C-alpha positions in Angstrom: 108.8 6.9 8.9 110.7 9.2 10.9 108.8 10.7 14.1 108.6 14.4 14.7 110.6 16.2 17.4 108.6 16.4 20.7 110.2 19.9 21.5 110.7 22.6 18.8 114.2 22.9 17.0 114.9 26.4 16.4 117.5 27.6 13.8 119.7 29.1 16.5 119.9 29.6 20.2 121.8 32.2 22.2 125.0 31.2 23.9 124.6 32.0 27.5 127.3 32.0 30.2 126.5 30.3 33.4 124.2 32.4 35.8 126.7 32.4 39.0 129.5 33.7 36.3 126.9 36.3 35.0 125.9 37.2 38.5 129.4 37.8 39.8 129.8 40.4 36.8 126.5 42.0 37.7 127.6 42.3 41.5 131.0 44.1 39.9 128.6 46.7 38.1 126.4 47.3 41.0 129.3 47.8 43.3 130.8 50.4 40.8 127.3 52.1 40.3 128.4 52.7 36.7 126.0 51.5 34.3 127.0 53.1 31.0 129.2 55.9 29.7 132.4 54.1 28.9 132.6 52.1 32.2 135.1 49.6 33.1 133.3 46.5 31.7 132.9 48.1 28.2 136.7 49.2 28.3 137.7 45.5 29.3 135.5 44.2 26.5 137.1 46.5 23.9 140.6 45.4 25.1 139.4 41.6 24.9 137.8 41.8 21.5 140.6 43.6 19.9 142.9 40.6 21.1 140.5 38.0 20.0 139.8 39.6 16.7 143.6 40.5 16.1 142.8 44.4 15.2 144.3 47.5 16.1 141.2 49.5 16.4 137.8 48.7 17.6 134.8 50.7 19.2 131.7 49.2 20.8 128.1 50.2 20.1 124.7 49.6 21.4 123.9 47.3 18.4 125.4 46.6 15.0 123.0 48.8 13.1 124.1 51.7 15.0 127.7 50.9 14.4 127.4 50.7 10.8 125.3 53.9 10.6 127.8 55.9 12.6 130.7 54.3 10.9 129.3 55.3 7.4 128.9 58.8 9.0 132.4 59.1 10.2 133.6 58.3 6.5 131.9 61.6 5.4 130.4 59.8 2.3 128.2 61.4 -0.3 126.2 60.4 -3.3 126.2 56.7 -4.1 127.3 53.4 -2.6 127.9 50.2 -4.4 126.3 47.4 -2.3 124.4 44.1 -2.4 120.7 43.4 -2.2 121.2 40.0 -0.7 121.7 41.1 3.0 119.5 42.1 6.2 117.6 45.3 5.7 119.8 47.1 8.3 122.9 47.0 6.0 120.8 49.3 3.6 118.8 51.2 5.9 122.2 52.5 7.3 122.9 54.1 4.0 119.7 55.6 3.8 120.0 57.2 7.2 123.2 58.7 5.9 121.5 60.2 2.9 123.1 57.8 0.7 121.7 56.0 -2.4 122.3 52.4 -2.8 123.2 50.9 -6.2 122.7 47.1 -6.2 125.0 45.0 -7.6 124.5 41.2 -8.3 126.0 38.3 -6.1 128.6 35.7 -6.7 126.9 32.1 -7.2 129.4 30.4 -5.1 130.1 32.7 -2.1 126.8 34.7 -2.4 128.6 37.8 -1.5 128.9 40.8 -3.7 130.1 39.9 -7.4 133.3 41.7 -7.5 133.3 41.4 -11.4 130.3 43.5 -11.6 131.3 46.4 -9.4 133.3 48.5 -11.5 130.5 48.9 -14.4 128.3 50.5 -11.6 130.9 53.2 -10.7 130.1 56.9 -11.8 131.2 60.2 -10.7 128.6 60.1 -7.7 130.1 56.8 -6.3 132.1 57.3 -3.1 132.0 53.7 -1.4 131.6 50.1 -1.6 129.5 48.4 1.1 130.2 44.7 1.0 128.6 41.8 3.2 130.6 38.8 4.4 127.4 36.4 3.8 127.2 33.5 6.2 130.7 34.0 7.1 131.7 33.5 3.5 134.3 36.3 2.7 134.0 38.7 -0.2 136.4 38.9 -2.8 138.5 41.4 -0.6 141.6 41.7 -2.9 139.7 42.5 -5.9 137.5 44.9 -4.2 140.3 46.7 -2.8 141.8 47.0 -6.1 138.7 48.6 -7.6 138.5 50.9 -4.8 142.1 51.8 -5.0 141.6 52.6 -8.8 138.6 54.9 -8.0 139.4 56.2 -4.6 136.6 54.8 -3.0 136.1 53.8 0.8 135.5 50.2 1.6 133.1 49.1 4.3 132.4 45.6 5.4 129.2 44.3 7.1 130.8 41.3 9.0 127.6 40.5 11.0 128.0 36.9 10.0 132.0 37.0 10.2 132.9 37.1 13.9 136.1 35.4 14.0 136.4 34.6 10.3 140.1 34.6 9.0 141.1 34.6 5.3 144.8 33.7 4.4 145.6 33.8 8.2 144.4 37.4 8.5 141.4 38.5 10.6 138.6 39.6 8.5 138.3 42.8 10.5 141.6 43.9 8.9 140.2 44.4 5.4 138.8 47.6 3.9 138.6 51.0 5.7 135.9 49.6 8.4 134.2 46.5 9.5 130.9 46.2 11.4 130.3 43.3 13.7 126.8 42.3 15.1 126.7 41.0 18.9 122.9 40.4 18.5 121.6 37.4 20.7 121.2 35.3 17.6 125.1 35.7 16.7 127.8 33.3 17.4 129.3 35.9 20.0 126.6 38.0 21.8 126.2 40.8 24.2 122.3 40.6 24.2 122.4 43.3 21.7 125.5 45.2 20.5 127.9 45.6 17.9 131.2 46.9 16.9 133.5 48.7 14.4 137.1 47.8 13.7 138.9 50.3 11.4 142.1 51.4 10.1 142.5 55.0 10.9 143.5 55.9 14.4 141.8 59.4 13.8 138.5 57.4 13.9 139.0 56.4 17.6 138.0 59.9 19.1 135.5 60.7 16.1 133.6 57.5 16.9 133.6 57.9 20.5 132.1 61.3 20.0 129.5 60.3 17.4 128.0 57.3 19.6 127.7 59.9 22.6 125.8 62.9 21.2 128.6 64.4 19.5 130.5 65.0 22.7 134.3 65.0 22.9 135.8 63.8 26.2 136.5 67.1 26.9 132.7 67.9 27.0 132.6 69.9 23.7 129.9 69.0 20.9 131.8 68.7 18.0 129.6 66.4 15.6 126.0 65.6 15.2 125.8 62.4 16.9 123.5 59.6 18.6 123.2 57.8 21.8 124.6 54.5 20.6 126.9 53.4 23.6 127.1 49.9 25.0 126.0 49.7 28.5 127.6 47.8 31.2 125.6 44.9 31.2 125.9 44.3 27.7 129.6 44.6 28.1 129.5 42.2 31.0 127.6 39.5 29.0 130.2 39.9 26.3 133.2 39.4 28.7 131.5 36.1 29.8 130.4 34.8 26.4 133.8 35.5 24.9 135.8 32.7 26.9 133.1 30.3 25.4 133.6 30.9 21.6 136.3 28.0 21.1 134.1 25.5 22.8 131.2 26.5 21.0 132.8 26.5 17.7 134.1 23.1 18.5 130.5 21.9 18.7 129.2 23.8 15.7 132.0 22.0 13.6 131.0 18.6 14.4 127.4 19.6 13.7 128.7 20.9 10.4 130.5 17.9 9.7 127.5 15.8 10.1 125.4 18.0 7.9 128.1 17.9 5.1 128.5 14.0 5.0 124.7 13.5 5.2 123.4 16.0 3.0 126.0 16.5 0.3 124.8 13.2 -1.5 121.1 14.3 -1.7 120.2 15.5 -5.2 119.2 19.1 -5.3 121.0 20.1 -2.1 124.0 22.2 -2.3 126.0 23.4 0.9 126.6 27.2 0.8 129.0 27.9 3.8 132.3 27.0 2.9 135.1 27.8 5.4 136.2 25.4 8.1 138.2 25.0 11.1 139.8 28.2 12.4 138.9 30.2 9.4 135.2 29.9 9.8 132.7 31.8 12.1 130.6 28.9 12.1 127.8 31.4 12.3 125.2 29.5 10.2 125.0 26.4 8.1 123.1 27.1 4.9 122.0 24.8 2.0 120.6 25.7 -1.2 117.7 23.5 -2.7 117.2 23.5 -6.5 113.7 22.8 -6.9 114.3 21.3 -10.6 116.6 18.3 -9.3 115.3 18.0 -5.5 111.8 17.8 -7.0 110.2 20.6 -4.5 111.0 24.2 -3.8 112.8 25.5 -0.9 109.7 27.0 0.4 108.0 23.5 0.4 111.0 21.9 2.3 110.6 24.9 5.0 107.0 24.1 5.2 107.3 20.5 5.5 110.0 20.6 8.2 107.6 22.6 10.5 105.6 19.5 10.6 108.5 17.8 12.2 108.9 20.8 14.6 112.1 21.9 12.9 112.2 25.5 12.0 114.6 26.6 9.5 115.0 30.3 8.2 114.7 31.7 4.5 117.6 34.4 4.3 117.3 37.2 3.0 113.6 37.3 1.7 112.8 39.4 0.0 115.8 41.1 -1.4 116.6 44.6 -0.4 116.1 45.7 -3.9 112.4 44.7 -3.7 111.5 47.0 -0.8 108.6 49.6 -1.9 111.1 52.3 -1.5 114.3 50.7 -3.6 112.5 48.8 -6.3 112.3 51.7 -8.8 116.0 52.2 -8.6 117.7 51.4 -11.9 120.0 49.2 -10.2 117.1 47.2 -8.5 115.5 46.0 -11.7 115.4 42.1 -11.8 117.4 41.8 -15.1 120.5 43.4 -13.4 120.2 40.9 -10.4 119.5 37.3 -11.6 121.9 35.4 -9.4 120.4 37.2 -6.2 116.9 36.4 -7.4 117.8 32.8 -7.7 119.7 32.4 -4.6 116.9 34.2 -2.3 114.5 31.6 -3.6 116.8 28.4 -2.8 118.8 29.1 0.5 117.6 27.7 3.8 119.4 28.0 7.3 119.3 24.8 8.9 119.4 24.5 13.0 123.1 25.2 13.9 124.1 25.8 17.7 126.4 24.2 20.1 123.5 22.8 22.2 122.0 21.0 19.4 122.9 17.3 20.2 124.5 15.3 17.5 121.5 12.6 17.6 119.2 15.3 16.7 121.4 16.6 13.8 121.2 13.0 12.4 117.7 13.0 12.6 117.1 16.3 10.8 119.4 14.8 8.1 117.0 11.7 8.1 114.0 13.7 7.7 115.3 15.9 4.9 116.3 12.7 3.0 113.0 11.3 3.7 111.2 14.3 2.1 113.3 13.9 -0.9 112.4 10.2 -1.0 108.6 10.9 -0.6 109.3 13.5 -3.7 111.1 10.8 -5.7 108.4 8.0 -4.8 105.5 10.5 -5.7 107.3 11.1 -9.3 107.9 7.5 -9.8 104.1 6.9 -9.1 102.7 9.5 -11.4 105.2 8.1 -14.2 103.7 4.6 -13.6 100.2 6.3 -13.9 101.1 7.9 -17.2 102.5 4.6 -18.5 
């Protein structure tokens, strides 16, 4: 019998720089007396992130939601946008705040990203864009999506909240489509406490996005857009500048954790590993499994609850589906028969504890507990069969 953890093991923990290093940055800010409005820390971080992510254009924001919302606005979209129901609510809320109607497309069974083979059937005269999500760091079928977009003159926006540092065929994930949003929330691999960014192709968006996140003001002081206050402040930027150098070490630690999970969980009947990319290609944002109740013997929800008894706290992504929200569920594209894979997936996925500070012995113990749960279920099944006999 495996004993419970004495202290809670959470699904994630923020990556924090040392207090002395952070205080040194705070002292720089205090000396400058410049707290926001395109300060030195923010300008430095933009340059550092462009280099790290290998992108030409990048704009920082107060959070990822505002980045996506204003990125969509900058593209001047109208009508309908084809997207996925299997995402965090903010993805779809950004469409709504722009007066855009989401059209939900089912997801791919392997990557859990939007099923590119089903997009074209949803396009009509009102369609202006595709908003796809790189789920758990698994990249979308960017080639197929771009081919469809080119054929129908559509914009392509990617929600890359889970894909910081992800590469595809040696190319930064931020170089695909017209625009990619990154989230720098405290739960993300790279964080600025709260924060976000857009990477984009069109250099004309540099000044446009600057204005949109600054009340619509150009640097000249003229109001040229209907904007918002969505600027990243200097403390956020300073945090990011100290977290960024920790990225490679953190990813190396998470890689070792992922190796244990894969080695120990792959052979447990009913468990499938969802996160696929490895080494330099992966964001190592989450480690996610799917639990097939018919094979494992109990549901994902049961496992989630049982792990709590051992002081292990996992997360059920993304329940409920966005298509199930009260204000979307009557849309034709929200009907369950159109989204069979998304409904199956949302009842099976489980994000396991995954962060660099999690010691390897604890990872082994988590695997032991999951295996014990499976053995307990199997033993009960055998008992029941014996009774029947």
